[in-house]
C-alpha angles and dihedrals in degrees: 000000000000123000099259093052090051090051090050093051091046090052091051092047090052091051092048093047091049089056092065091056100038093093091050089051097051098028104032116188109233119205102215118221118228111266130185109245117215124205110240112220115196117236111259118259118255114265116266121216093235114015119193128199092250103045133077131033123307112255120229091238108097119193108209137164113279114287111231093189090234112128135178126223118222117204122208123188123190133159090272106020138062101187135178117202124182137209087229100106090335087273137143124253101181142011114181122187115228114221093024114091134203117227090269091056102252124118112288114262115222096187102065104194107156106179093337118117091207117118132200123261096025119163123232123192108235118344129359095271096072126094115271117254103263133175129089121303124204110247136209122182120190145149121257104189104304093337125099113223126193115190123193122191133185135171115217134175113231120200104225117197106314095319133103123298112278120215112235130177117219117198128186116188122189120196121195122191117213099245107015134100088215121101124190121214121188117193116198131184120191128182109226092206094058090237124120115258126205100229098203125138115163091337098311136079094221143318128234116208138197117200171347091220139329121241160276106078115254140187095209141357103226101146089251107062093027143328144186119230131176119224138175134185109208130210091272090056093249116146117227129190112213110209120208121192138185090262095041107039098158128050134176126216115202130190131050115321129188090206143339126210148190103214128198129182096275106001137048144184112219120189118205119191133198123248093291113109102240126182109240118211126191119196137179094178109139118255129207109292094006122072096179106061134160114192136173127199135188113203115201118220120243114284132185112205147117090238137007135169126203121194124207130179124200127197106207110178152064125342089239118148093218093054096041094049092056087086095059092075126045093218094059098058135048095232095061091237120161140187094006093142092208090160088074086079085075115106117252134154115263091223103029099034092111092053092046089052091054092049091047091052090051092048093050091046092053089048090054088052094047112013097221120096092206089059090042090056090050092050090048090051091052092051092048092050092049091051092047096043095099089054092047091050092047091050093051094046091050091050090048092052091049090049091051089055093053095100092050091045090050090051092052092045092053093045097050102027090125094047109059094176093054090042093057092045093052093046090050090050090050092051091049093048093050095040097237136124126211089225097045092094093050101049097063089052093048090050087062093057096084090058091049093050092047091050091047090055092045100046093041094059107017103133096209090065090063106106093359110137132208126190091351137233086034099054111023098162123029090198091061133057115268122244132196096176131020116194100177136185085039113080130194125205113266095001103053117199101327136079106214122197101195096062089050092050089047093052095045093047090048091053091051091046092049092051092049091049091060106105119237112274094026091116092071099075130110123292089257091054091047090052092050091048092053091049092053092044099048111011098054096052090048091051090050089048090066097034091054098032095112102035122116120288090234093061094044091047088056093047094046092048089048089055093047092050090046089055089054092047093049092049088052093046092047090050091050090050091053092048091051092047091052092047091054091048 
């Protein structure tokens, strides 16, 4: 293989390798260090000469009836949820998704709590730094048509300004539809005295939080196996990624938002508020018993009233286009929601999103034709190779022409080795005479890179691949690596505890494809060129074997099929070259 072809392949390898780390560069996964959280108590208001029970800010101190510590669980079963609510704070302990399994086989848990005692949908007076409203709520569970409604009530005494405690009823009402991943939560405050209260603690009436972490369970967040990202869609329908770092683990988003979300690789929690302009806060600060947390808060502005109701809706489920798009049309969901654009929580490249959308449409179309995503990936690979065939052919022909010029190039290099300026001029004249370019073999390959990056992004996070099998029992889940032998608890460097067949097939097919792509006569170079050629032929596939050893089966199936089809194309091109050579002879 002559020098320019080697340079072209190296450039392409660098580009490919960079693709696997691009997410880590722009969305680095920070491993938060445990920090001691301190409760922030607002400074008391200055004494007023004549305080009334309806004036002044609400103090953080809440006088409630004695808490016995005895709480009742409330179970809710729908077509898609198996939820456990609790009278402790009127919060939610568990929401499991039916039909979506964890690795161990049980229903997937969306409230990932580990040892933490924190629940989801807890209320905080004021900002997010206060203590959640605890104590036991009274509960009433009933059916409203086909919906399941769980209503929690609690009377508390709020110290307002410097006056006497004011009795206030707090009500939290959850509404579950039979077949939807959307839950409605209404939060209501009512003054028992009939007098308006200035609900103001540290600049907010209250905060509603979701945490401590969304499911499913994970061993690491590395942007490949799983991740947690923070996303908002503002009132102008502009999507914004909120980046949290080790040094900045909490961020506020102000202004009107359509929705805010904590997004994982395949599942998300999306919070949708009413018309009130809440402050959204994302936090990955550790909580007691759980260092790796991902929380979302909605802080309600100050309000003075005898009664007010805020309505939130939370999508808690898969990042599936069909489910997310239900909320773009009022007649496809039970809440009458429209134009919510929840599917924008799906991951797509900012630059190549349009290309990824086309490839996704093709993949879904092939699946409709043959309902197997493994077959659909193979069909998509065939279409991509057909479309790129002119580029592949052009690349090979250019490399062949450059290889044919190797003797003349070597002669010029030897003749003018002590005169670099003359050497370059003579080589340029040779290229012009023969009608070739040193970079002509590289450009067609580089033009294929956008398709590869788009497919990498698609196949690495396409929800429908989760749990989709192909040639079972070999590949049972196209979103996970394959395994033909697991020898845990023993572990081997680079490969862990599994022997995987697809990465091996990928490496072998890449070696064969590389050898076939070597133009005729390329074996006659110098010993240095021969050494470089062997490195590119054998070393690079072996490196990729370990780099891609744990990626999803869907992506490796695409790459392996690409190599196999490339072998077929090269055999055809080589045959055509031989036929042409004989005809000229």
